[in-house]
C-alpha angles and dihedrals in degrees: 000000000000117000094265091060101044102119139033093251088064096042095091114264099357102293113204099246120169100222091189087070093043095055105063123182125232091270095058110127119235096241098176107342147012124232135194105231136184112251123204129219088269091061093249130111125235091210097267112147124201112251146122111277108302092349107100118198129221127180131218091188122058092208091060090051090050090052090054091049090051092048092049092053090197120121091206088076116074138167118258132178118250112217126201089259092051091048090052090056091048090051088058087064091051094046089052091051092243096117142006120227121217133178117220107220099175148307130280130212111304093031096277115155119251109208139157133198113275094241091053091047092051092047091052092048091049091048091050088056123178118320117238117263117272113248117224 
């Protein structure tokens, strides 16, 4: 979450957010996304996601997340996996109008970020489905 959304008092009317799901450790699996998260001196995150104001960014590609980390040049930001449970908590913020969730899918010429709203990204992924097995 960006700094302005760090604690429940600021989440607009006391949303019921399970912070234990929003503060993944370094071993959290990216199921289904990655996030760039603020890490404290103790090595843990307080749930703050990198973003732009109320636009919180997720990544479907680890290499894109690594490029953001490199661009930030700040070791207090690290990549964490976003689990389905974590994503569910983040969606509560979006449903309440507190934040917007985007998925960074790449970069365009000049280094500008190419992102799409989470709902659109998930719809495209669902539509794409699972490819048929490769025959040998």
